C-alpha positions, 0 to 999 in steps of 0.5 A: 184500634184493631189488631190489623191496624196495630200490625200496619202500624208496626210494619210502617215504623219499620220502614225506617230501620237502618236494615234494609232487610227489616224494610223488605220484609215490612214492605212485603207484610204490608202488601199481605195486609193490603194496607193501602194507608201505607201508600205515602210511607212507600212513595217515600221510600221509592224516592229516598231510601238509599237502598236500590232493592227496597226501592224497587220494592216500595215501587212494586208494593206501591203499585199493587196497593194502588190497584187494590185501592182503585178497585175499592175507592172508599180505602183511600 
């Protein structure tokens, strides 16, 4: 497992934190890491998170990562 993989796993786990600020920071980090594998988790946040700001950021991040994945289809 690479360092990048560990970072992605760390931030994916933090998407379940009860503090919305932690979830927001992890969403931003996943975008910076270009973690296209986070798309399913972001979709779950978008549809289920109780915090409206987290839902908005999950949507924004999901769109950015989806566009990135369509530019590099082998990453999906």
